[in-house]
C-alpha positions in Angstrom: -17.4 19.2 -3.0 -14.3 17.1 -1.8 -14.1 13.1 -2.2 -13.2 11.2 0.2 -9.8 10.1 -1.3 -9.0 13.9 -1.7 -10.3 14.9 1.9 -7.8 11.9 2.9 -4.6 12.8 1.2 -4.8 16.1 1.9 -5.9 15.6 5.8 -9.1 17.5 5.6 -10.9 17.5 9.1 -14.8 18.2 9.2 -16.5 19.2 12.7 -20.3 18.5 12.9 -22.7 19.3 15.1 -26.3 17.8 16.1 -28.5 15.4 13.9 -31.5 13.2 14.8 -30.6 9.5 15.2 -32.2 7.0 12.4 -32.7 3.6 11.2 -29.2 1.9 10.8 -29.9 -1.0 8.4 -28.5 -3.6 10.9 -24.9 -1.9 11.3 -23.7 -0.6 14.5 -21.1 1.8 14.7 -17.3 0.8 16.3 -15.1 3.8 17.6 -11.9 2.9 16.4 -9.9 5.6 18.3 -6.9 7.4 17.3 -3.2 7.3 17.2 -2.5 9.8 20.5 -5.8 9.1 22.3 -6.9 12.8 22.0 -9.3 14.8 19.8 -9.7 13.4 16.2 -9.3 10.9 13.5 -11.4 9.9 10.0 -11.1 6.1 8.2 -11.7 6.5 4.7 -11.2 2.6 3.2 -11.7 -0.7 4.1 -10.4 -4.0 2.5 -11.9 -7.3 2.5 -9.5 -8.5 5.5 -10.9 -5.7 7.9 -8.1 -3.5 7.2 -9.1 0.2 7.9 -6.7 3.2 7.0 -7.5 6.4 7.4 -6.2 9.7 9.1 -5.5 11.0 12.5 -4.4 13.6 14.3 -1.0 13.3 16.6 0.5 15.5 19.0 -0.9 18.3 21.0 -1.9 22.0 20.5 -5.0 23.6 19.2 -4.5 21.8 15.3 -2.4 19.2 15.7 -1.1 17.6 12.1 -2.7 14.6 11.2 -0.7 10.9 10.2 -2.3 8.4 8.3 -3.0 5.0 10.0 -3.8 1.4 9.6 -6.5 -0.5 12.1 -6.9 -4.4 12.3 -8.3 -6.1 14.6 -8.5 -3.1 17.5 -5.1 -2.0 16.8 -4.2 1.2 15.3 -0.3 2.0 14.0 1.4 5.3 12.7 2.3 5.2 9.1 4.7 8.2 9.2 5.4 10.6 6.6 7.6 11.0 3.8 9.7 13.6 5.8 6.8 15.8 6.3 4.5 16.7 8.9 1.3 15.4 7.4 -0.3 12.4 5.8 -3.6 10.7 5.2 -4.3 7.3 3.6 -7.0 7.0 1.2 -7.4 3.4 -0.3 -5.9 -0.3 0.8 -5.6 -3.4 -1.2 -6.4 -6.8 -0.3 -2.5 -7.2 -0.1 -2.3 -4.8 2.4 -0.7 -2.1 0.1 -2.2 1.3 1.4 -2.1 4.7 -0.6 -2.2 8.1 0.0 -0.7 11.4 0.4 2.1 13.2 2.1 4.1 15.9 3.2 7.9 16.2 2.3 10.2 18.2 4.3 9.6 21.1 1.8 5.9 20.9 2.9 5.4 19.7 -0.6 2.4 17.0 -0.7 3.2 13.6 -2.8 1.4 10.5 -3.2 2.7 7.7 -1.1 2.7 4.0 -1.1 3.2 1.8 1.8 3.5 -1.6 1.7 3.8 -4.3 4.5 7.4 -5.0 5.8 8.9 -2.4 3.6 7.5 0.7 4.6 6.3 4.4 2.7 7.9 5.2 -0.6 7.3 8.4 -2.5 5.6 7.5 -6.0 7.0 11.2 -7.5 5.0 13.7 -9.2 3.9 15.0 -12.7 3.8 18.4 -11.3 2.4 20.5 -8.1 0.6 18.8 -5.2 0.1 15.2 -5.7 -1.6 12.3 -3.7 -2.9 8.8 -4.5 -6.5 8.2 -4.6 -6.6 4.4 -5.2 -4.8 1.2 -5.6 -6.1 -2.4 -6.8 -5.1 -5.7 -6.2 -2.2 -5.7 -9.0 -0.7 -2.8 -7.3 -1.6 0.1 -10.2 -2.0 3.1 -8.0 -3.9 5.8 -9.4 -4.4 9.7 -8.0 -4.5 13.3 -8.6 -1.8 16.3 -9.1 -2.1 19.8 -9.6 -1.3 21.2 -12.8 -1.7 24.8 -13.8 -4.5 25.1 -11.1 -6.3 21.8 -12.2 -6.6 18.7 -10.7 -5.6 15.7 -13.1 -5.4 12.3 -12.6 -2.3 10.1 -12.7 -1.5 6.4 -13.3 1.6 4.3 -11.5 2.5 0.9 -12.5 5.7 -0.9 -11.3 7.4 2.3 -11.0 6.2 4.5 -13.9 4.3 7.6 -13.8 1.8 8.5 -16.4 -0.8 11.1 -17.3 -4.5 10.2 -17.3 -4.9 13.0 -20.3 -7.1 13.6 -23.1 -6.8 14.3 -26.5 -8.3 18.2 -26.1 -5.7 18.4 -23.2 -8.5 18.3 -20.5 -7.8 16.7 -17.3 -9.2 13.4 -15.9 -9.6 13.4 -12.0 -9.0 9.5 -10.9 -11.0 8.4 -7.9 -10.5 4.9 -7.7 -9.4 1.8 -9.6 -10.9 -2.2 -9.7 -9.3 -5.3 -10.2 -9.0 -4.7 -14.2 -7.5 -1.3 -14.1 -10.9 0.6 -15.0 -10.6 3.9 -13.4 -13.3 6.0 -11.8 -13.5 9.5 -11.7 -14.5 13.1 -13.5 -13.6 14.8 -16.8 -14.9 18.7 -17.0 -17.8 18.1 -14.7 -19.2 14.8 -15.7 -18.7 11.4 -14.1 -16.5 9.3 -16.1 -14.2 6.3 -16.4 -10.5 5.8 -18.0 -9.2 2.1 -19.5 -7.2 2.7 -22.5 -8.8 5.8 -23.0 -11.8 8.0 -21.9 -15.4 7.3 -21.2 -17.8 10.0 -20.4 -20.7 8.7 -18.4 -23.1 11.3 -20.6 -26.0 13.0 -19.4 -24.4 13.4 -15.8 -23.4 16.1 -14.2 -21.4 15.6 -11.1 -18.3 13.4 -9.8 -17.4 9.7 -10.5 -16.6 8.7 -7.1 -15.7 5.2 -6.9 -15.8 1.6 -9.0 -16.3 -2.1 -8.0 -14.9 -4.9 -9.5 -17.8 -5.6 -12.2 -17.6 -1.9 -13.6 -20.2 -0.1 -11.8 -19.3 3.4 -11.1 -20.8 5.4 -8.1 -21.3 9.1 -8.8 -23.0 12.2 -7.3 -24.1 15.6 -8.9 -22.7 19.2 -8.3 -26.7 20.6 -9.5 -29.1 21.2 -6.7 -30.8 19.7 -5.4 -28.7 16.6 -4.9 -28.7 13.7 -7.1 -26.5 10.6 -6.3 -26.8 7.2 -8.0 -24.8 4.0 -9.7 -24.1 3.9 -13.5 -24.1 0.3 -13.9 -21.8 -1.1 -16.3 -24.1 -2.2 -18.5 -25.1 1.2 -19.1 -28.0 1.6 -17.4 -28.6 4.2 -14.6 -29.5 3.0 -10.9 -30.9 6.4 -9.0 -30.2 6.1 -5.2 -33.0 7.6 -3.0 -32.0 10.5 -0.9 -33.2 10.2 3.3 -36.0 12.9 3.6 -34.9 16.3 4.3 -31.7 15.9 2.4 -30.3 18.8 0.7 -27.1 17.6 -0.4 -25.8 14.2 -0.7 -22.6 12.3 -1.9 -21.6 8.7 -2.9 -17.9 7.5 -1.6 -17.6 3.9 -2.3 -19.4 0.8 -3.9 -19.2 -2.6 -3.3 -19.5 -6.0 -5.5 -23.7 -6.1 -4.4 -23.9 -2.3 -5.4 -24.6 -1.1 -1.8 -23.2 2.1 -1.6 -21.9 4.7 0.8 -21.6 8.4 1.4 -23.5 10.9 3.3 -26.1 13.4 3.0 -26.7 17.0 4.5 -29.7 19.2 5.5 -30.8 22.4 5.2 -29.7 23.1 8.9 -26.3 21.2 7.9 -26.8 18.4 9.7 -24.7 15.4 8.6 -25.4 11.8 8.7 -23.7 8.9 6.8 -25.3 7.0 4.3 -25.8 3.2 3.4 -27.4 2.5 0.3 -28.7 -1.0 -1.1 -28.2 -2.9 -3.8 -32.0 -1.2 -4.8 -30.8 2.4 -4.1 -32.8 2.0 -0.6 -31.2 4.5 1.9 -30.3 3.8 5.7 -28.7 6.8 8.1 -26.1 5.3 9.8 -25.9 5.8 13.8 -23.5 7.8 15.2 -21.4 6.8 18.3 -23.9 8.9 20.6 -27.6 9.6 20.2 -28.0 12.5 18.1 -24.4 12.5 16.9 -23.4 12.7 13.2 -21.2 10.6 10.9 -19.7 10.3 7.3 -19.3 7.2 5.3 -16.3 6.7 3.2 -15.5 3.4 2.4 -17.1 0.2 1.9 -15.8 -3.4 1.4 -17.5 -6.7 0.2 -18.6 -8.0 3.3 -20.8 -4.3 3.6 -18.5 -3.5 6.6 -18.2 0.4 6.2 -16.0 3.2 7.7 -16.1 6.8 8.4 -16.5 9.1 11.3 -18.5 10.1 13.6 -19.1 12.9 16.5 -18.4 11.9 20.2 -21.0 14.1 21.5 -24.5 15.4 20.3 -23.3 19.3 19.9 -20.1 18.6 17.8 -16.6 18.9 18.3 -14.4 15.7 18.4 -14.7 12.7 15.9 -13.4 9.5 15.8 -13.1 7.0 12.8 -15.6 4.4 12.7 -16.1 1.0 11.9 -19.8 0.0 10.7 -20.6 -4.3 10.9 -23.1 -6.0 11.9 
């Protein structure tokens, strides 16, 4: 099960089938469109100023590549690539700095940082395929790279790239970072955080998927049946209630009010975006059409949520979506 940030960085495409409509918690879906007006796009993050980032297919053909995009006030722009054919944006901070992954002309994946007026730069690599998964307002970037077939975490600060290694040599996969430099992620199949060293969220199996500025970490379980929740900064657990008929679920984002977003799947393989309240109560997010499916990938302080939704009840094309009041 890939995190939102990983999916964004490698420009992963997902195709859905039909699913029933349900309660939305007061949010309605806004279609953000695509870069070229054809087929598919996904939104992975939104900052507190309403800037949305993600990936959109470009060009024609059966399986065109995806490019990272920035969307604000109805205008979507192409962020380009590092010389290759593909890119995807995973996160954006409140200064408008955007990070993700892009291929080089050689086809290798590298983490990028895009800044207003400066464009996209390559953040380098510690080995193998690399992509950025988070950026805070201080400009600290975190991400993942592949070493000997294992995903490992990195941190980039002021041009210096460092490995988030552990004393026993095992890796820490970084998924996000808050204003204080606390990094969420996964260590040997357990949710964990990193700040001046590793802290494993003991007793849990799965992934640490996001962290808010208060230090609360959303997580989801690799076990069956699905388990999702929030590890509060005070060390207590908040279990998130799965919607009825859920057999699999994931968290992908959390805001300062501990509102958590993600998705759930039924036994029939029907996916819907979910918005959990600060008490862990679930709301299924509406699609763009009655019976259409959706996935939620990110949320800001205002509760505005982004993701993707199908254009028909029978699957096929999907567009980036903003859920807002």
